[in-house]
Structures are given as structure tokens and as C-alpha cells.
Residue, then its C-alpha position, 0 to 999 in steps of 0.5 A: m727651339s723657342s723664338g727667344n732662343r732663336v734670337a739668342v743664337v742669331e745674336l751669338g752668330e753675329v758676335l762670333r762673326e764680328r769678333r772673327k772679322a775684327a781679328g782679321r781671321t778667316i773661318a778656316s783659321v779659327a776652325v783650325d785653332a778651335g779644333l772645329s770644322v769650317p761648316y760648323i763655325a759657318n753655321l753658327e755664324n749664320g744662326r744655325g746649329n746648337p753649339t755645346v759649351s765646350a765648342l763655344d769655349r774653344l771658339a772663344t779661346a781661338l778668338g782671343a776671348r773667354l766664355e762666361v756661362g752662368i746660372a742664377n736666380e732671376p735678378a730683380a727686373p731693371p727699370p724699363s728702358m725708354g729707348a728699348e720701349l720706343l725701338a720695340g714699337s718701331d718697324r722703321s728702327v729694325q730697318v735702320i738697325n739692319t742698314l747700319a749694321v751692314a754699313q758699319s760691319r757690326s752686329r744688329a745687337a750692338v747697333r741696337a744697344d747703342m741706339i737704346r743708350t742714345l735714346d735713354a741719354l736723350a731722355g736726360a737731355l730733354d728732361r722728358a721721355p723721348t717720343d716717336a717723333d724724337l725716335g724718327r729724328l734720331l733714325d733720320l740723323l743716323l742714316l744721314a750721318e752714315t750716308g755722309s760717312n760713305a760719301t767721304r770714304a769714296p776714292 
């Protein structure tokens, strides 16, 4: 499996786990509804396995969603995202994304997408492309906000 496919599988596992947890479901209850084994679903959630379209369709249905699969010609490449470029060049952003994903019980892909949208919006507010320093400040702010959020959640 190529590294690009591996990333897609890991993100799929995160999405499956996130949907299952958001629905308050156990792996066992989803397995029964989908007609799949508990270990099979656990492996998918952990980024292992090579699921069939049929299995993914049954999982999506069991989770109250629908599966969309498409094959198309390559669309024209969208303009590059300034936020995506900044994140790609930052080792620290990977650490912060992981921290926030765990703290917020969200997938890394969802946290990363939110950061990219925020950085792209920041470009409009600044009327210039965000810099590495801007990214550093955003990462600091997100970590501080999460720390403050955890402090207010404590009993």
C-alpha cells in the first residue's frame, strides 16, 4: 500500500471512530447492525485492514450515514491553500493537531481542516499571506484556549 493510501485509510478509521463515538455507540453494537465482526471494525478504526465497498456501505448505514464513492477524471487543481502550505511545512503544527484532536475527541483530519480554513481566512483579514510567525501565534492561541477550556471543565 502506498503512503498516500495509508493516510487515507488512517483518516477513514478516524472518521469511523468519530461517528461511532458521536452516536454513543460501541463497536459491538455497530458490528451487529453492520453484520461485521468487532475485530474487523476495530482494525478499520485503527487504520488497519483493506475494507470492501460493501463493508463500508454497511458500516455507513449502521452509523446513520451513507457512503459515496466516485470515479472521475482529475478535476482542475484548486488554487493552493496558503494555510495548507504553512501547515505542511511545520512540524509543530502536527504536534498541536494531535494534541487538539485528542483533547476534543475529533479526528486529526477535522482539526487540520479547521486550521487550514482559519489560516486562509486570516489571509483575508490581514490582506496578505500568513507567515510562519502568524502560524506560531495561531498554534499558541489554540493551545492556550484548549488549556483554558480544560481548566473550566474541571469539577
